[in-house]
C-alpha positions as MATLAB code, in Angstrom:
seq = 'XXXXXXXXXXXXXXXXXXXXXXXXXXXXXXXXXXXXXXXXXXXXXXXXXXXXXXXXXXXXXXXXXXXXXXXXXXXXXXXXXXXXXXXXXXXXXXXXXXXXXXXXXXXXXXXXXXXXXXXXXXXXXXXXXXXXXXXXXXXXXXXXXXXXXXXXXXXXXXXXXXXXXXXXXXXXXXXXXXXXXXXXXXXXXXXXXXXXXXXXXXXXXXXXXXXXXXXXXXXX';
ca = [
     -97.103   26.684  105.157;
     -95.083   27.790  101.973;
     -93.756   25.730   99.152;
     -90.506   26.872   97.529;
     -90.263   28.021   94.054;
     -88.429   26.041   91.923;
     -85.973   26.831   89.061;
     -86.682   27.321   85.575;
     -84.188   27.038   82.958;
     -81.312   29.876   82.307;
     -81.855   31.123   86.165;
     -78.254   31.155   87.647;
     -78.936   32.916   91.015;
     -76.134   32.955   94.092;
     -75.350   29.456   95.090;
     -76.390   31.082   98.778;
     -79.615   31.979   97.650;
     -80.596   28.139   96.485;
     -81.891   24.972   98.677;
     -82.006   21.317   97.255;
     -84.876   19.377   98.601;
     -83.247   16.166  100.940;
     -85.817   13.719   99.495;
     -86.221   14.184   95.283;
     -83.185   16.620   94.884;
     -85.247   19.559   93.361;
     -83.241   22.712   93.177;
     -85.336   25.951   94.460;
     -85.063   29.558   95.513;
     -84.335   30.078   99.149;
     -87.896   30.763  100.380;
     -88.709   33.424  102.827;
     -90.128   31.853  105.785;
     -91.636   33.652  108.881;
     -92.164   32.521  112.327;
     -93.700   29.319  113.223;
     -93.786   28.790  109.509;
     -92.886   25.608  107.085;
     -91.810   25.739  103.547;
     -92.168   22.271  101.557;
     -90.500   21.041   98.495;
     -93.409   21.326   95.317;
     -92.632   18.556   93.444;
     -92.578   15.739   96.736;
     -94.085   17.786   99.588;
     -91.035   17.043  102.140;
     -90.643   19.525  104.994;
     -87.631   21.046  104.194;
     -87.277   24.394  106.396;
     -89.341   25.054  109.746;
     -89.089   28.267  111.835;
     -89.733   28.078  115.597;
     -90.232   30.704  117.472;
     -88.127   31.526  120.341;
     -86.075   28.057  118.939;
     -82.992   28.401  121.199;
     -84.601   29.299  124.691;
     -87.072   26.477  123.830;
     -84.496   24.039  123.342;
     -82.189   25.399  125.735;
     -85.144   24.596  128.529;
     -85.722   20.966  126.861;
     -82.072   19.767  126.770;
     -81.708   20.956  130.557;
     -84.470   18.888  131.037;
     -83.521   15.987  129.688;
     -79.581   16.456  131.163;
     -81.528   16.367  134.901;
     -83.899   13.317  133.919;
     -80.883   11.197  132.660;
     -79.484   10.020  135.814;
     -82.607    8.721  137.405;
     -83.849    7.210  134.307;
     -80.452    5.318  134.265;
     -80.207    4.617  137.649;
     -83.199    4.455  139.696;
     -84.986    1.624  139.931;
     -86.791    0.572  136.737;
     -88.885   -2.336  138.203;
     -88.653   -4.446  140.767;
     -89.385   -8.335  140.646;
     -90.625  -11.019  143.178;
     -90.616  -14.237  142.619;
     -90.419  -17.679  144.653;
     -89.296  -15.281  147.212;
     -86.410  -14.070  145.667;
     -86.533  -10.183  144.999;
     -84.678   -8.040  142.564;
     -84.407   -4.166  141.545;
     -83.570   -3.417  137.909;
     -82.128   -0.459  136.749;
     -80.621   -0.146  132.979;
     -77.195    0.691  134.587;
     -77.952   -2.950  136.580;
     -79.005   -4.532  133.105;
     -75.998   -3.411  131.509;
     -73.481   -4.961  134.668;
     -75.993   -8.375  134.319;
     -75.329   -8.865  130.395;
     -71.694   -7.963  131.060;
     -71.332  -10.480  134.084;
     -73.144  -13.341  132.367;
     -70.943  -13.782  129.573;
     -72.412  -11.583  127.073;
     -69.779   -8.793  127.011;
     -70.657   -7.699  123.585;
     -74.311   -6.973  124.151;
     -73.704   -5.425  127.134;
     -71.242   -3.130  125.226;
     -74.218   -2.038  122.506;
     -76.500   -1.413  125.186;
     -74.472    0.601  127.142;
     -73.293    2.265  123.899;
     -76.716    2.940  122.412;
     -78.798    3.720  125.367;
     -76.792    5.591  127.997;
     -73.407    7.028  126.085;
     -74.753    8.036  122.835;
     -77.923    9.978  124.175;
     -75.624   11.579  127.008;
     -73.221   12.451  124.026;
     -76.019   13.716  122.112;
     -77.557   15.984  124.495;
     -74.165   17.428  125.505;
     -73.363   18.085  121.861;
     -76.858   20.333  121.344;
     -76.408   22.192  124.924;
     -73.065   23.253  123.477;
     -74.401   24.365  120.073;
     -77.103   26.128  121.662;
     -75.112   27.755  124.065;
     -72.375   28.628  121.253;
     -75.265   30.185  118.718;
     -74.433   33.806  120.664;
     -70.975   33.673  120.810;
     -69.043   33.699  117.269;
     -65.756   32.427  118.761;
     -67.351   29.163  119.263;
     -69.148   29.000  116.511;
     -66.572   26.941  114.200;
     -66.436   24.112  117.219;
     -69.824   24.217  117.492;
     -70.562   23.721  113.960;
     -67.861   20.251  114.271;
     -70.079   19.685  116.954;
     -73.683   19.739  115.387;
     -72.446   17.552  112.204;
     -71.309   14.970  114.806;
     -74.682   15.197  116.888;
     -76.208   13.975  113.109;
     -73.609   11.322  112.933;
     -75.003    9.743  115.986;
     -78.705    9.888  115.473;
     -78.427    7.058  113.993;
     -76.973    5.224  117.474;
     -79.421    6.486  119.837;
     -81.816    3.939  120.736;
     -83.583    4.699  123.982;
     -87.218    3.646  122.232;
     -85.963    0.280  121.077;
     -84.717   -0.264  125.142;
     -88.054    0.916  125.901;
     -90.171   -1.875  123.805;
     -87.563   -3.637  125.535;
     -88.991   -2.989  128.781;
     -92.329   -2.850  128.024;
     -92.446   -6.478  126.721;
     -90.905   -8.192  129.931;
     -93.296   -6.216  131.801;
     -95.951   -8.093  129.968;
     -93.991  -11.196  129.825;
     -92.731  -10.900  133.381;
     -96.541   -9.599  135.063;
     -98.290  -13.066  135.368;
     -95.384  -14.726  136.587;
     -93.949  -12.801  139.353;
     -94.889   -9.931  141.500;
     -93.851   -6.811  139.579;
     -93.625   -3.508  140.900;
     -92.912   -0.857  138.491;
     -90.365    2.081  139.911;
     -89.641    6.030  139.467;
     -86.509    5.267  137.074;
     -89.528    3.805  134.275;
     -91.261    7.083  134.768;
     -88.072    9.081  134.311;
     -86.779    7.006  131.381;
     -90.033    7.923  129.769;
     -89.847   11.615  130.637;
     -86.316   11.489  129.017;
     -87.379    9.646  125.930;
     -90.231   12.708  125.514;
     -88.178   15.113  126.402;
     -85.374   14.124  123.365;
     -88.308   13.860  120.797;
     -89.996   16.929  121.778;
     -85.783   18.241  121.416;
     -85.678   17.093  118.255;
     -88.801   18.805  116.731;
     -88.074   22.227  118.545;
     -84.436   22.301  117.488;
     -85.279   23.303  113.784;
     -81.805   22.432  111.864;
     -82.267   24.888  109.486;
     -82.463   27.689  112.050;
     -79.296   26.312  113.710;
     -77.269   26.094  110.575;
     -78.418   29.727  109.580;
     -77.070   30.987  113.419;
     -74.074   29.285  113.073;
     -72.641   30.796  110.028;
     -73.986   34.409  110.610;
     -71.141   36.610  110.642;
     -69.220   37.747  113.377;
     -70.824   40.179  115.558;
     -74.180   39.482  114.187;
     -77.062   38.354  116.304;
     -78.507   34.523  116.399;
     -82.190   34.126  115.042;
     -83.798   31.976  117.494;
];
C-alpha cells in the first residue's frame, strides 16, 4: 500500500499529474501504483486508487456471470408457501405483479425499478464499458455509459430486497410450511457477483483505459 505525496506551496505541476482526495479534497501528485497495489490519502487514509491485475478479464467474467444469473434470480421460485391447504409460489416478478394487482402501483413500480430494472441496466453499462476499452471508436460513448452507471448505483437495492425476503422467511416459518426455491440461491449469487464486480472493476483503471489516446492499449 502506498501513500500519495501531498503538494507543498509553490508547486504547480500539470493538471494531469494531480489528484484530489474524494473525502478531504487534499491535492496531491498522482501516485505511481503497481499491480495489486493501492494508494491512500496521507491525511485521511481514504483509498483513492487500486490497481487490479487482469481487471478487464476478471470483470468481464463477473458481469457475464451476473447477467446469466439475472433471469433465474428474478423469475424462478424464491419460496413456496403452504398454509391451510393453500399453496403459493413466489418470485421477484410475481411479487411486483402482486403489489400492482393489490392496488399498490407506486410500490410495485419502485420495487421493479430498484430490484430489477436498475441492476440490469447497471450490468449492461458495465458490460459495454468493458467491451469498449480496447476499441477507441467506442470509448467516448463508453465514458457516457460509465457516468450513467455511477448515477444509477444509488438506485440499485438488491440487498434491501434480499433483507425483505429474509425477514419474510423468519416471520412465516412458524406459521406455514415453507420451502426455499432455487431462485433464492440465484438471487444471492447475483448479489454476490455484483459486489465482487464492484470491488474488481477499479474506477481509476476504467477511466485511464477509456481516456487513452486512439491506438493505445487499454491497461487491464
